[in-house]
N, C-alpha and C positions, 0 to 999 in steps of 0.2 A: 241523225244519219250515222254518226260515229258509233253509237250503241248498236245499230242494226248491223253494221259491218262486223263489229266485234263478235256479235252473236253468231253470225254466219260463219266466221272463221272458227269459232269454238265448235260449232256443229260439225264442220268439215273435219276438224282435228279428231273429234270423237269417232266419226265414221271411219276415218283412215286407220285409227288405232284398233277399231273393232275387226278390221280385215287384215291386219298386219300379221305376217308369219312370226313364229317364235324363234328367236335366234339362240342357238346353243351358247352356253357360257364357255369362255376360253380358260385353259389352264394357266395359272400364274407362271408356270415354268416354260411353257411354249404355247402360244395362242393357236397353233394349228391342231392341238389336241383339245377336243371340246366335249362337253357333256350337257345333257338335258334331261329333265324329269318328264316321264311319259304323261301325256294328257290327251285322251281320245278326242277332245274338242279343239285341239290346237293343230295348226300346220307348222311343221318344222322346216326352217330354211337351211339349205345346204349350199354353201358357196364353193364353187369349183373353178379350176383354172385349166386351160389347155395344156396337155402334157403331164397332168397330175391326176392321181387316183385318190378317191375318198372311200374309206371303209366305215360302214355304219354297223355297230354292234348292238344287238338286241339282248333280251334276257337269256341266261344260260339254258333255260328249259324251253326255249322257243325254237320252232322249226318253220322256215319260210315255205309257204304253200302257194303263193301267187304274187306276181309283180305286174303292174300296169303303168305305162308312162304315156304322156301326151305327145312325145317326140322320140319315137323309138329309133329313128335313123341317126339322130344326133348324139345319142348317149349309149354307151356300152354299160350294161347293168347285169352283173352276175351274182348269184347267191351261193352260199355255202353254209348249210346248217342254220346258224342263228346270226349270220352276218351277210351284208351286201356290199359289193364293190362297185363303185360308180366312177365313170370318167367320161368327159365329152370327147366325141370323135368326129372326124370328117366323113362325108359320104358322097357317093357319086349320083349325079342327076343328069341324065342324057349326055353321058360321056364327060360331064364337067364335075370336077371334084370341088365340093363346097367345104371350106374349112370352118371350124367353130368360130362363131362371131358373137361377142357378148350382147349385141343388140337384138339377136335373132334366136338365140339358143335356149332361152329360159323356158321352162315347162314344169309340169307337175309329175309327181310319182306317188303311186299308192302301193303299199306293201301289206300283204295279209299273212299273218303267221297263224300257228295253231291256237294262239291265245288272244291276239290283238290285231287291230287294223291301224296302220300308220299312214299319215299324209305328209307329203313333202312338197316344197318349192325347190326346184333345181335351178340355181342361178349361176350363169357363167360370168365371171368377173374379169376385167382386163388384166393382162399379164403384169402390169405395174403394181397392182394392188397386192397386199400381203395377208388378206383375211381369209384365204381359202382354207378349207378343213382337210386335214389328213385323216383324222380319226374322230368319229362322233359316237360317244357311248351313251346309251339310254339307261336311266335309273328309274326305280319304281318305288318311291317312298310310301305311297298308299298301301301297296302290297306288303312291304316290309312292316309297316305299322300293323296291318291286319294279322300277319304271321306272328308278330310279337304279342298281340292281343290273344290269339289262339293259344300260344305257348303259356302265357300268363294264366289264362283260364284253366288250362290243363294242369298246371302246377298247383293252382288254387284248389282244383277239384281233388287232386291227389293229396294235398295237405289236409283238406276237410275229411277225406276218407280215412287218413291216418289218425286224425283226431277222434273220429267216430270209433275207430277200432280200439284206440287207447281207452276211450270212455267205456266201451263194452267190457274190455278187460278189467278196468278198475271196478266196474259194477259187479262183475262176476267174482272178483277177488274179495269184494266186500260181503258177499253172501255167506251165510252160515255153512260150515262143512258138516258132513262130507258132501261132495258133489259127484253124482253118477253121470258120466258121459257115455256110458255103454249102450247106445241106442242105434237101431237100424230102421229102415223104412222100406215099404213096398209101394210103388207108385202106380196108380191105376192109369188106364189109357187116357191120354189128353188131360192129364191132371197136373202138369208141371207148374201151373200158376199158383198152386197152393202148397208146393213142397216147402217145408220149413228149412231155414238155414242152420239152425242148431236146436238141439233138445237136450236138456239136462234136468236133474232133480237134486234136491238136498236131503233126500230120504223122507221128506214130508210134503214138499210141493214140487210140481213139475212145471218147467219153464220151456215154452216153445216159441222160437224167435223167427220173424219174417222180415226180409228186406223190403224197402219201400215199394218195389215194383211188384211184390207178391200180393195176392188176394188173401184176406183173413177168413179162414173157414170156421165152421162150427166144430166142436170137439165132443166126441162120444167115448165111452168106455164100456167094458163088458161087466155085467153083474150076473154071474152064472152064464146062461146062454143068451141073456137079453142085453141088447144094446141100449145104453142109457146116455142121455145127454148130460154133459158136465156143466156144473156151475163154474164160471171162470171170471177172472178180471183181466184187464189189459194194462200194460204200462209201456212207456217209451224207454228204451235202453240204447243210448246212442242213436244210431239211425234205425234201429230195429224196433218193430212193434212186437211185444212179447205177451203171449197168452200165459196166464198163471193159473194152474189148477191147484186147488188146496188138497191135493192127494197125489199119490203115485199109483201106477197100475201096470200090469204086465203088458197090456196092449191098449193102444188108443186108436181111434178112427177119426180122421179129419174129412169133413164133407163140405162141398159147396156146389149145389146143383148136382150135375152128373159126375163131377170130379171127386175122387176119393183117394186118400193116402192112409196106409196102415203104418203105425208107429209101434215098434217092438222094443220093449225095455229088457235088454239082455242082463242088466244088473239088478233086476227087481228083487227086493228083499236083502240085498247085500249092502254093506257099508264100504264105500270106496275111500281110500286114504287120500290125504292132501298132497299127492305128488304132482306129476306133470298133468294129471287129469283135470286139474283146476284151471287149465288154460283153454281158451276157446279155440285153440289151434286144432282140437279134435274135430274130425269131420263126421257128419251124420252119414253113415254108410247106407247105400241102397241094398236091400236084401234081394237076391235073385231067386 
């Protein structure tokens, strides 16, 4: 019999805990200044007293768009941007003024902002108690953690791009000199997906680089008036896929389906010195 009673008490305690409102934590400096982490699955308890107002502060980027209470006559609720002011009030009923009463004034409150929905229990406590809230501040640890993760991923992406750029520069500097960066290109209609990010040569070979989001085209050159397909190899140079032709030419054609790019070698037949032209800061210019 004792075991059965104990089990019943345990079940009752669990059920009571499951429906209990979440009480904001009190500041160690003043218990009337309170804070709580936002959880859409929780109801937040606001303890109020007659003659006192409570302000609830939401996220700085929130704007209140709707307020609903179960006892609108007994509570004065006003909003201002991202905060709500709450206080219990008396009201008239058939010429009788009914004053706030802790046994009859408790109700719920639903607040909708542009970002979240908040649920509250409004509890009127006796004047003798000292647990009423002056200020309740909401915090958003999950959102802060998400923002930190996004910032970390962005920083990591920028770091990887920097490392890739350094790797490309190192590879370029390791290539034999001279290097000719004096190239331009003509882009056919709807052909942006095969535009190279850089083109250079070392007077013997031609190197055409493509970022990961680009498509890799076939490469042709002119022999007299005839367009000839080039024999090429490919290699990875940092993040770039590089087509390597074992020759140089005054003009190259890149094709992929209906897409076409013309590559013009303005430095064909010239030897370019090892100055600033050895840096991949040179931009492949589009010829108008």
